BATORVEX-99113 format. One line per 10 residues: their letters; for each residue x, y, z of C-alpha. Coordinates in nm, 2 decimals, padded with zeros to 4 digits. Example, Ala and Ser with C-alpha at 12.3 -4.5 7.8 and 13.67 -1.06 7.14 Angstrom:
BEGIN
as) 01.23:-00.45:00.78 ~ 01.37:-00.11:00.71
% end
This chain:
BEGIN
mgtsnvysvt) -01.56:-01.83:-00.84 ~ -01.59:-01.73:-00.48 ~ -01.68:-01.39:-00.34 ~ -01.44:-01.14:-00.49 ~ -01.23:-00.89:-00.29 ~ -01.43:-00.57:-00.26 ~ -01.16:-00.38:-00.45 ~ -01.20:-00.59:-00.77 ~ -01.54:-00.73:-00.85 ~ -01.44:-00.92:-01.16
sanpkeseil) -01.73:-01.15:-01.26 ~ -02.10:-01.20:-01.26 ~ -02.11:-01.34:-00.91 ~ -02.44:-01.28:-00.72 ~ -02.26:-01.16:-00.41 ~ -02.05:-00.92:-00.62 ~ -02.36:-00.77:-00.77 ~ -02.52:-00.74:-00.42 ~ -02.22:-00.55:-00.30 ~ -02.20:-00.30:-00.59
mslvdngaav) -02.57:-00.27:-00.67 ~ -02.66:-00.19:-00.32 ~ -02.43:00.12:-00.36 ~ -02.57:00.20:-00.71 ~ -02.93:00.18:-00.58 ~ -02.84:00.43:-00.31 ~ -02.66:00.68:-00.53 ~ -02.67:00.62:-00.90 ~ -03.03:00.49:-00.95 ~ -03.03:00.19:-01.17
sakasspatp) -03.35:00.20:-01.39 ~ -03.32:-00.10:-01.62 ~ -03.58:-00.37:-01.56 ~ -03.60:-00.58:-01.87 ~ -03.36:-00.78:-02.07 ~ -03.18:-00.61:-02.35 ~ -03.15:-00.74:-02.71 ~ -02.79:-00.60:-02.72 ~ -02.51:-00.81:-02.57 ~ -02.31:-00.67:-02.28
rdvasawler) -02.02:-00.63:-02.51 ~ -02.24:-00.43:-02.76 ~ -02.34:-00.19:-02.48 ~ -01.99:-00.14:-02.35 ~ -01.85:-00.10:-02.70 ~ -02.11:00.16:-02.79 ~ -02.04:00.36:-02.47 ~ -01.66:00.34:-02.52 ~ -01.70:00.46:-02.88 ~ -01.90:00.76:-02.76
fataiaerdt) -01.64:00.82:-02.49 ~ -01.35:00.81:-02.74 ~ -01.53:01.04:-02.98 ~ -01.60:01.30:-02.71 ~ -01.23:01.29:-02.61 ~ -01.11:01.32:-02.97 ~ -01.35:01.61:-03.04 ~ -01.28:01.78:-02.70 ~ -01.66:01.79:-02.66 ~ -01.70:01.85:-02.28
eafrslfatd) -02.08:01.85:-02.30 ~ -02.09:01.51:-02.47 ~ -01.82:01.40:-02.23 ~ -02.04:01.51:-01.93 ~ -02.35:01.32:-02.07 ~ -02.16:00.99:-02.05 ~ -02.15:00.99:-01.67 ~ -02.41:00.94:-01.40 ~ -02.46:01.24:-01.17 ~ -02.31:01.04:-00.88
sywrdhlaft) -02.01:00.90:-01.07 ~ -01.64:00.85:-01.01 ~ -01.33:00.87:-01.22 ~ -01.02:00.72:-01.05 ~ -00.70:00.81:-01.24 ~ -00.35:00.67:-01.18 ~ -00.12:00.88:-01.40 ~ -00.30:00.83:-01.73 ~ -00.46:01.17:-01.75 ~ -00.34:01.37:-01.45
wdlrtlhgtd) 00.02:01.25:-01.37 ~ -00.11:01.19:-01.02 ~ -00.34:00.97:-00.81 ~ -00.68:01.13:-00.83 ~ -01.04:01.03:-00.75 ~ -01.29:01.27:-00.90 ~ -01.65:01.24:-00.76 ~ -01.94:01.39:-00.96 ~ -01.97:01.51:-01.32 ~ -01.85:01.87:-01.25
pivdvigpvl) -01.51:01.76:-01.10 ~ -01.47:01.51:-01.37 ~ -01.52:01.76:-01.65 ~ -01.33:02.04:-01.47 ~ -01.02:01.82:-01.42 ~ -01.02:01.59:-01.72 ~ -01.15:01.83:-01.98 ~ -00.86:02.08:-01.98 ~ -00.59:01.81:-02.02 ~ -00.75:01.62:-02.31
psvdatqfdl) -00.54:01.80:-02.57 ~ -00.21:01.73:-02.40 ~ -00.29:01.37:-02.31 ~ -00.41:01.29:-02.66 ~ -00.59:00.96:-02.56 ~ -00.66:00.74:-02.86 ~ -00.71:00.38:-02.98 ~ -00.97:00.29:-02.72 ~ -01.05:-00.08:-02.74 ~ -01.23:-00.33:-02.52
dsetvdlvdd) -01.03:-00.62:-02.39 ~ -01.15:-00.96:-02.52 ~ -01.39:-01.16:-02.30 ~ -01.39:-00.91:-02.02 ~ -01.75:-00.78:-02.03 ~ -02.00:-00.89:-01.77 ~ -02.37:-00.79:-01.72 ~ -02.45:-00.85:-01.36 ~ -02.80:-00.90:-01.22 ~ -02.84:-00.73:-00.89
gagghwlqat) -03.12:-00.97:-00.78 ~ -03.37:-00.68:-00.78 ~ -03.44:-00.65:-01.15 ~ -03.15:-00.41:-01.23 ~ -02.82:-00.46:-01.39 ~ -02.47:-00.31:-01.40 ~ -02.21:-00.38:-01.66 ~ -01.83:-00.41:-01.62 ~ -01.57:-00.41:-01.89 ~ -01.19:-00.35:-01.91
frfktrvgsc) -01.04:-00.16:-02.20 ~ -00.71:-00.04:-02.34 ~ -00.60:00.29:-02.49 ~ -00.29:00.49:-02.58 ~ -00.18:00.84:-02.48 ~ 00.09:01.06:-02.60 ~ 00.34:00.89:-02.36 ~ 00.24:00.53:-02.33 ~ 00.00:00.24:-02.30 ~ -00.29:00.25:-02.06
rgvlrlidve) -00.57:00.03:-01.93 ~ -00.91:00.11:-01.78 ~ -01.21:-00.04:-01.60 ~ -01.56:00.07:-01.69 ~ -01.87:00.02:-01.48 ~ -02.20:00.12:-01.65 ~ -02.55:00.16:-01.51 ~ -02.88:00.22:-01.69 ~ -02.75:-00.04:-01.93 ~ -03.09:-00.10:-02.10
aepvawivyt) -03.18:00.26:-02.14 ~ -02.90:00.52:-02.20 ~ -02.59:00.36:-02.04 ~ -02.39:00.60:-01.83 ~ -02.07:00.55:-01.63 ~ -02.08:00.50:-01.26 ~ -01.71:00.43:-01.22 ~ -01.42:00.48:-01.47 ~ -01.07:00.38:-01.37 ~ -00.77:00.47:-01.59
slealdsate) -00.41:00.37:-01.53 ~ -00.08:00.43:-01.71 ~ 00.07:00.08:-01.76 ~ 00.39:00.14:-01.96 ~ 00.59:00.43:-02.12 ~ 00.67:00.42:-02.49 ~ 01.02:00.54:-02.39 ~ 01.10:00.25:-02.16 ~ 01.07:-00.11:-02.26 ~ 01.13:-00.34:-01.97
pvgehrpmgv) 01.39:-00.61:-02.04 ~ 01.16:-00.91:-01.98 ~ 01.04:-01.19:-02.21 ~ 01.14:-01.13:-02.57 ~ 01.33:-00.82:-02.46 ~ 01.55:-01.00:-02.21 ~ 01.92:-00.91:-02.22 ~ 02.16:-01.13:-02.40 ~ 02.39:-01.17:-02.10 ~ 02.71:-01.18:-02.30
ahgdrrsldn) 02.89:-00.96:-02.54 ~ 03.09:-01.18:-02.78 ~ 03.42:-01.03:-02.91 ~ 03.79:-01.01:-02.84 ~ 03.75:-00.86:-02.49 ~ 03.49:-01.10:-02.35 ~ 03.74:-01.27:-02.11 ~ 03.86:-00.93:-01.97 ~ 03.52:-00.80:-01.85 ~ 03.28:-01.07:-01.74
wadrrsreve) 02.94:-01.04:-01.56 ~ 03.10:-01.03:-01.21 ~ 03.32:-00.74:-01.31 ~ 03.03:-00.55:-01.45 ~ 02.82:-00.61:-01.15 ~ 03.09:-00.50:-00.91 ~ 03.12:-00.17:-01.09 ~ 02.75:-00.13:-01.11 ~ 02.69:-00.19:-00.74 ~ 02.96:00.05:-00.64
fsdsdpvvvv) 02.86:00.31:-00.90 ~ 03.22:00.33:-01.00 ~ 03.15:00.51:-01.33 ~ 02.86:00.74:-01.25 ~ 02.62:00.86:-00.98 ~ 02.28:00.70:-00.93 ~ 01.98:00.88:-01.06 ~ 01.78:00.76:-00.76 ~ 01.88:00.69:-00.41 ~ 01.64:00.48:-00.20
lgagqgglsv) 01.67:00.49:00.17 ~ 01.56:00.15:00.31 ~ 01.57:-00.21:00.19 ~ 01.24:-00.33:00.31 ~ 00.96:-00.44:00.07 ~ 00.90:-00.08:-00.04 ~ 01.26:00.00:-00.12 ~ 01.32:-00.33:-00.29 ~ 01.00:-00.31:-00.50 ~ 01.06:00.04:-00.63
aarlkmlgvp) 01.43:-00.03:-00.69 ~ 01.33:-00.33:-00.90 ~ 01.08:-00.13:-01.10 ~ 01.33:00.15:-01.16 ~ 01.59:-00.10:-01.27 ~ 01.35:-00.25:-01.52 ~ 01.28:00.10:-01.65 ~ 01.65:00.17:-01.70 ~ 01.69:00.42:-01.41 ~ 02.02:00.36:-01.22
tliversarv) 01.92:00.32:-00.86 ~ 02.11:00.27:-00.53 ~ 01.95:00.14:-00.21 ~ 02.11:00.25:00.11 ~ 02.03:00.02:00.41 ~ 02.18:00.09:00.75 ~ 02.13:-00.26:00.88 ~ 02.41:-00.52:00.83 ~ 02.19:-00.74:00.61 ~ 01.90:-00.69:00.37
gdswrnryhs) 01.59:-00.82:00.56 ~ 01.70:-00.72:00.90 ~ 01.40:-00.48:00.93 ~ 01.20:-00.81:00.95 ~ 01.46:-01.04:01.09 ~ 01.51:-00.83:01.41 ~ 01.14:-00.80:01.50 ~ 00.98:-01.00:01.78 ~ 01.03:-01.37:01.77 ~ 00.69:-01.51:01.68
lvlhdpvhtn) 00.60:-01.27:01.40 ~ 00.44:-01.42:01.10 ~ 00.27:-01.22:00.82 ~ -00.11:-01.19:00.85 ~ -00.18:-01.16:00.47 ~ -00.17:-01.49:00.27 ~ 00.12:-01.55:00.03 ~ -00.10:-01.48:-00.27 ~ -00.12:-01.11:-00.18 ~ 00.25:-01.07:-00.10
hlpylpfpeh) 00.45:-01.15:-00.42 ~ 00.72:-00.90:-00.50 ~ 00.75:-00.76:-00.86 ~ 00.90:-00.99:-01.12 ~ 00.98:-01.27:-00.88 ~ 00.68:-01.44:-00.72 ~ 00.72:-01.67:-00.42 ~ 00.76:-02.04:-00.53 ~ 00.45:-02.26:-00.52 ~ 00.57:-02.45:-00.21
wpvftpkdkl) 00.58:-02.13:-00.01 ~ 00.37:-02.14:00.31 ~ 00.04:-01.95:00.31 ~ 00.15:-01.73:00.60 ~ 00.52:-01.63:00.59 ~ 00.74:-01.63:00.90 ~ 00.95:-01.31:00.94 ~ 01.29:-01.48:00.91 ~ 01.19:-01.66:00.60 ~ 01.07:-01.34:00.45
adwfetyvsv) 01.40:-01.17:00.55 ~ 01.60:-01.44:00.37 ~ 01.38:-01.41:00.06 ~ 01.46:-01.03:00.05 ~ 01.83:-01.12:00.02 ~ 01.75:-01.37:-00.25 ~ 01.55:-01.10:-00.43 ~ 01.84:-00.86:-00.43 ~ 02.07:-01.12:-00.57 ~ 01.84:-01.25:-00.84
lelnvwtgsq) 01.72:-00.91:-00.96 ~ 02.07:-00.76:-00.93 ~ 01.97:-00.47:-00.72 ~ 02.24:-00.23:-00.60 ~ 02.24:-00.22:-00.22 ~ 02.49:-00.07:00.02 ~ 02.42:-00.24:00.36 ~ 02.57:-00.12:00.69 ~ 02.56:00.23:00.53 ~ 02.40:00.55:00.65
ltraeydges) 02.31:00.89:00.51 ~ 02.51:01.15:00.70 ~ 02.44:01.47:00.49 ~ 02.16:01.57:00.25 ~ 02.12:01.90:00.07 ~ 01.91:01.99:-00.22 ~ 02.00:02.24:-00.50 ~ 01.69:02.38:-00.66 ~ 01.89:02.53:-00.94 ~ 02.03:02.19:-01.06
drwslnirrp) 01.74:01.98:-00.93 ~ 02.00:01.75:-00.76 ~ 02.07:01.63:-00.41 ~ 02.41:01.62:-00.25 ~ 02.43:01.32:-00.03 ~ 02.71:01.18:00.19 ~ 02.69:00.81:00.27 ~ 02.91:00.65:00.53 ~ 03.01:00.30:00.44 ~ 03.08:00.01:00.68
dgsvravapr) 03.46:00.08:00.67 ~ 03.41:00.44:00.78 ~ 03.47:00.59:00.44 ~ 03.23:00.85:00.31 ~ 03.10:00.85:-00.05 ~ 02.94:01.16:-00.20 ~ 02.67:01.11:-00.46 ~ 02.44:01.35:-00.65 ~ 02.11:01.18:-00.74 ~ 01.81:01.37:-00.89
hvilatgvsg) 01.56:01.18:-00.67 ~ 01.56:01.04:-00.32 ~ 01.29:00.79:-00.21 ~ 01.24:00.75:00.16 ~ 01.14:00.39:00.20 ~ 01.19:00.34:00.57 ~ 00.83:00.23:00.62 ~ 00.52:00.44:00.66 ~ 00.58:00.43:01.03 ~ 00.83:00.70:01.12
rpnvptlpge) 01.00:00.74:01.45 ~ 00.85:00.55:01.75 ~ 00.58:00.74:01.92 ~ 00.67:00.71:02.29 ~ 00.49:00.93:02.55 ~ 00.69:01.09:02.82 ~ 00.52:01.05:03.16 ~ 00.58:01.17:03.51 ~ 00.77:00.94:03.74 ~ 00.96:00.74:03.47
dvfhgeikhs) 01.29:00.83:03.64 ~ 01.19:00.65:03.97 ~ 01.04:00.34:03.80 ~ 01.24:00.04:03.90 ~ 01.14:-00.16:03.59 ~ 01.21:-00.12:03.22 ~ 01.02:00.09:02.96 ~ 01.04:00.00:02.59 ~ 00.87:00.08:02.26 ~ 00.72:-00.22:02.07
sqvtgdedva) 00.98:-00.17:01.80 ~ 01.25:-00.26:02.05 ~ 01.10:-00.59:02.15 ~ 01.31:-00.88:02.01 ~ 01.16:-01.18:02.18 ~ 01.48:-01.25:02.36 ~ 01.36:-01.08:02.68 ~ 01.36:-01.29:03.00 ~ 01.01:-01.22:03.12 ~ 00.92:-01.55:03.30
gqsvlivgag) 00.74:-01.46:03.62 ~ 00.74:-01.08:03.55 ~ 00.45:-00.85:03.53 ~ 00.43:-00.69:03.19 ~ 00.21:-00.40:03.09 ~ 00.15:-00.34:02.72 ~ 00.01:00.00:02.63 ~ -00.20:-00.04:02.31 ~ -00.43:-00.32:02.18 ~ -00.35:-00.32:01.81
nsgleiahdm) -00.16:-00.58:01.61 ~ 00.18:-00.52:01.77 ~ 00.04:-00.48:02.12 ~ -00.16:-00.80:02.12 ~ 00.10:-01.01:01.93 ~ 00.36:-00.91:02.18 ~ 00.12:-00.98:02.47 ~ 00.06:-01.33:02.32 ~ 00.44:-01.38:02.29 ~ 00.51:-01.25:02.64
wergaevtvl) 00.24:-01.48:02.79 ~ 00.38:-01.78:02.62 ~ 00.72:-01.71:02.78 ~ 00.58:-01.70:03.13 ~ 00.49:-01.34:03.19 ~ 00.18:-01.21:03.37 ~ 00.04:-00.98:03.10 ~ -00.20:-00.69:03.11 ~ -00.30:-00.49:02.80 ~ -00.41:-00.13:02.84
qrssthvsng) -00.67:-00.07:02.56 ~ -00.68:00.30:02.50 ~ -00.94:00.29:02.22 ~ -01.16:00.04:02.05 ~ -01.00:-00.22:01.83 ~ -01.12:-00.41:01.52 ~ -01.06:-00.79:01.57 ~ -01.10:-01.05:01.30 ~ -00.97:-01.40:01.28 ~ -00.69:-01.40:01.01
knladvlfag) -00.81:-01.70:00.82 ~ -01.18:-01.59:00.82 ~ -01.08:-01.25:00.70 ~ -00.86:-01.38:00.42 ~ -01.12:-01.64:00.31 ~ -01.38:-01.37:00.26 ~ -01.19:-01.07:00.15 ~ -00.94:-01.23:-00.08 ~ -01.14:-01.52:-00.24 ~ -01.14:-01.51:-00.62
lydegappae) -00.88:-01.24:-00.64 ~ -00.58:-01.33:-00.42 ~ -00.59:-01.71:-00.37 ~ -00.51:-02.04:-00.54 ~ -00.61:-02.03:-00.90 ~ -00.68:-01.66:-00.90 ~ -00.54:-01.42:-01.16 ~ -00.17:-01.33:-01.16 ~ -00.09:-01.08:-00.89 ~ -00.04:-00.78:-01.12
eadflahslp) -00.38:-00.85:-01.29 ~ -00.54:-00.88:-00.95 ~ -00.38:-00.55:-00.85 ~ -00.52:-00.37:-01.16 ~ -00.87:-00.49:-01.07 ~ -00.82:-00.44:-00.69 ~ -00.74:-00.07:-00.73 ~ -01.00:00.01:-00.99 ~ -01.26:00.10:-00.72 ~ -01.25:00.43:-00.55
levafaaqdr) -01.16:00.38:-00.18 ~ -01.48:00.54:-00.07 ~ -01.68:00.29:-00.27 ~ -01.47:00.00:-00.16 ~ -01.49:00.09:00.21 ~ -01.87:00.12:00.19 ~ -01.90:-00.21:00.00 ~ -01.68:-00.39:00.25 ~ -01.86:-00.25:00.56 ~ -02.20:-00.32:00.40
tlmpmvyald) -02.16:-00.68:00.29 ~ -01.82:-00.85:00.33 ~ -01.73:-00.75:00.69 ~ -02.07:-00.87:00.82 ~ -01.98:-01.21:00.67 ~ -01.65:-01.21:00.86 ~ -01.83:-01.09:01.18 ~ -02.07:-01.38:01.15 ~ -01.78:-01.63:01.14 ~ -01.62:-01.45:01.43
admhagleqa) -01.94:-01.41:01.64 ~ -01.84:-01.64:01.92 ~ -01.49:-01.48:01.95 ~ -01.64:-01.13:01.95 ~ -01.89:-01.23:02.22 ~ -01.62:-01.37:02.44 ~ -01.40:-01.06:02.39 ~ -01.68:-00.83:02.49 ~ -01.76:-01.04:02.79 ~ -01.39:-01.00:02.90
gfvlnrtgvh) -01.42:-00.62:02.87 ~ -01.25:-00.58:02.54 ~ -01.40:-00.29:02.33 ~ -01.46:-00.38:01.96 ~ -01.45:-00.15:01.66 ~ -01.68:-00.25:01.37 ~ -01.51:-00.04:01.11 ~ -01.37:-00.25:00.82 ~ -01.00:-00.34:00.86 ~ -00.90:-00.20:00.52
elffrrgggy) -01.06:00.14:00.60 ~ -00.88:00.15:00.93 ~ -00.55:00.06:00.76 ~ -00.58:00.33:00.50 ~ -00.72:00.60:00.72 ~ -00.52:00.54:01.04 ~ -00.26:00.28:00.96 ~ -00.37:00.08:01.26 ~ -00.66:00.02:01.51 ~ -00.70:-00.34:01.43
yidvgaspli) -00.58:-00.69:01.54 ~ -00.58:-00.98:01.30 ~ -00.62:-01.26:01.55 ~ -00.36:-01.54:01.55 ~ -00.41:-01.66:01.91 ~ -00.43:-01.37:02.16 ~ -00.81:-01.35:02.16 ~ -00.87:-01.69:02.34 ~ -00.61:-01.58:02.60 ~ -00.81:-01.26:02.66
idgrikikng) -01.14:-01.44:02.67 ~ -01.04:-01.69:02.94 ~ -00.85:-01.42:03.14 ~ -00.49:-01.54:03.08 ~ -00.42:-01.20:02.93 ~ -00.59:-00.92:03.13 ~ -00.75:-00.61:02.97 ~ -00.76:-00.27:03.13 ~ -00.95:00.01:02.96 ~ -01.13:00.33:03.04
aeiaefdaeg) -00.82:00.50:03.17 ~ -00.47:00.62:03.08 ~ -00.14:00.61:03.26 ~ -00.13:00.92:03.48 ~ 00.22:00.85:03.62 ~ 00.49:00.60:03.71 ~ 00.61:00.52:04.05 ~ 00.88:00.29:04.17 ~ 00.66:-00.02:04.15 ~ 00.45:00.04:03.85
vrytdgthqa) 00.19:00.28:03.71 ~ -00.10:00.48:03.85 ~ -00.40:00.52:03.61 ~ -00.62:00.83:03.57 ~ -00.90:00.64:03.74 ~ -00.69:00.62:04.06 ~ -00.61:00.25:04.04 ~ -00.25:00.12:04.06 ~ -00.08:-00.16:03.87 ~ 00.25:-00.32:03.95
adlvihatgy) 00.48:-00.38:03.65 ~ 00.83:-00.50:03.58 ~ 00.82:-00.41:03.21 ~ 00.61:-00.15:03.03 ~ 00.59:-00.18:02.65 ~ 00.45:00.12:02.46 ~ 00.27:-00.03:02.15 ~ 00.17:00.32:02.07 ~ 00.25:00.34:01.71 ~ 00.48:00.58:01.52
qnmretarei) 00.50:00.94:01.42 ~ 00.41:01.04:01.07 ~ 00.67:00.95:00.81 ~ 00.71:01.32:00.74 ~ 00.88:01.35:01.08 ~ 01.14:01.10:00.95 ~ 01.20:01.33:00.66 ~ 01.24:01.62:00.91 ~ 01.50:01.43:01.10 ~ 01.70:01.34:00.79
fgdavaekcr) 01.65:01.64:00.56 ~ 01.56:01.92:00.80 ~ 01.26:02.15:00.87 ~ 01.27:02.33:00.53 ~ 01.21:02.01:00.34 ~ 00.97:01.85:00.58 ~ 00.74:02.16:00.60 ~ 00.68:02.14:00.22 ~ 00.58:01.77:00.24 ~ 00.23:01.66:00.29
pvwgldsege) 00.14:01.42:00.58 ~ 00.22:01.06:00.47 ~ -00.07:00.82:00.48 ~ -00.44:00.89:00.56 ~ -00.68:01.00:00.29 ~ -00.67:01.34:00.12 ~ -00.98:01.54:00.02 ~ -01.04:01.32:-00.28 ~ -01.01:01.00:-00.10 ~ -00.66:00.90:-00.22
lsgvwrrsgf) -00.36:00.82:00.00 ~ -00.18:01.13:00.10 ~ 00.19:01.19:00.03 ~ 00.29:00.83:-00.06 ~ 00.37:00.69:-00.41 ~ 00.31:01.03:-00.56 ~ 00.45:01.39:-00.54 ~ 00.54:01.46:-00.18 ~ 00.52:01.84:-00.20 ~ 00.90:01.87:-00.22
dglwfmggnl) 01.04:01.82:-00.57 ~ 01.29:01.53:-00.59 ~ 01.17:01.36:-00.26 ~ 00.93:01.07:-00.27 ~ 00.78:00.85:00.00 ~ 00.74:00.47:-00.05 ~ 00.54:00.26:00.20 ~ 00.28:00.00:00.26 ~ 00.26:-00.38:00.31 ~ 00.39:-00.62:00.05
slarafskvl) 00.08:-00.60:-00.17 ~ 00.07:-00.23:-00.18 ~ 00.45:-00.21:-00.23 ~ 00.41:-00.44:-00.54 ~ 00.13:-00.24:-00.69 ~ 00.24:00.12:-00.62 ~ 00.61:00.08:-00.67 ~ 00.51:00.07:-01.04 ~ 00.32:00.39:-01.01 ~ 00.61:00.57:-00.84
alqiraiedg) 00.87:00.43:-01.08 ~ 00.68:00.53:-01.39 ~ 00.66:00.89:-01.26 ~ 01.03:00.91:-01.20 ~ 01.12:00.76:-01.54 ~ 00.87:01.00:-01.71 ~ 01.03:01.29:-01.54 ~ 01.37:01.18:-01.65 ~ 01.24:01.14:-02.01 ~ 01.09:01.49:-02.00
taprheralp) 00.74:01.35:-02.06 ~ 00.62:01.44:-01.71 ~ 00.69:01.77:-01.54 ~ 00.98:01.78:-01.30 ~ 00.82:02.03:-01.07 ~ 00.49:01.97:-00.89 ~ 00.36:02.32:-00.97 ~ 00.36:02.22:-01.34 ~ 00.12:01.93:-01.30 ~ -00.22:01.96:-01.47
ns) -00.48:02.13:-01.26 ~ -00.21:02.21:-00.99
% end
């Protein structure tokens, strides 16, 4: 098995132990030095038994003694009905202790053949095991990482996750639907008739309305359907997939296919490693058809009001024929992408500029730019991919780099970060997701920056040297950390770097645009540049601003910022309670959409069952 993704660490691989034990040695102090007569499974089983006993007896002191001083507990819904990362024994005991009676966690049991004792190469060990347990509401899984395994084993990291609700059995495998109702009316009401009424919600309102039919909207709608929650997707584009189909001409996904499967319907085995945008868009249409998702395309929300007394929304949706349908769901999921409205600066002199000014979201690849001078403001993924595309179509391209950028070759990055977890022969995607998200983000970032990214940088050394020689400013922060903290600041190289290195794409940095004039732009350093087209690859406003535009200030002001890390190191505002009851945010790339659509859907189904609190103020430890 190759080097594992830093979020998973699944086997006794020397590189894996180097990653994790370097962190343990700096924080949790591994002391074991000699081999133990007990097997790794014996050690894990004994610890788990003490853990289960402390929980059953509500013994907080015994509970505390099971954890290292510098320990973590990451919980996804199992104990807190939220996404929480607790760091240190006091926060763990203070948060988990009070909820033990209501959670009623029982039936703890190790998974078979999932216990590994890993040698760190310096005489110490850490132990990893996965386990299962039950709570009052459903089935859960966990990952356990123990240290001091030959003395008095204590937990460094515990991860717990709600996997299924007892009240909602998904209709898959042996529970699949029959597909036919035999009887004397079978010819009067066939599958097509039922689907037509279901799509139109002819007989009832949806419980959930999802705004947006991208990967986030489709994934969460699929999860909700499988949990028996009637869901409608509203998509303003003419076709499902247009959010990808209408983007710039050369766009291809940077993540390999193994990371990008959607729930319940993985890509076929002949699918290319890196997916072209139009192929993905067509797959989205197939996904809707095969999973029988209810989508209204060419439709737009025109009115939204929330009644706190009834806990329902009142929505008006304009259909393609101009008619307006009123629906009253209990939940709305905003799945228009983590990126909200385009962030376009307003600068002096724009009114006298003879050229054209666009945001990167407006670039289609159909622009006639041959022989033109194009200035692209921003040196992240979008900016450099568009620069590459414009150069290939005959433009003279300059990129204004406003801050440092992480650059990694896409293949090198995938080969190192995803090997053994998301690649050929790796575990199924959902099993990989479970392991991938079992590490607290803080630990994962440190591990990646300490060990895996230097491996990528070594492979990219010549490219980095050439970029710096060309005046490009590099950022050495790991790409995943930049993605989670900022949602950008990186470029996964698919061809622009060589063009920058040899000067075919020019780089300008150390200045900002001060003003436009008729012929181009003047920078804050006093220099001038002629331009026919200026493209702002300057990102997007926070998704909360999209909520403000749709639902108004009163709703938006109660919502947390969407994306970026909260005080505990979890993603803020997305896949979890937003701050406004009944409004949820769904976002992320295909991998995150697959993994966290399940988290969001389980919360909504549990609220509808009455097993989770409807109102955020009623959450444990709120």
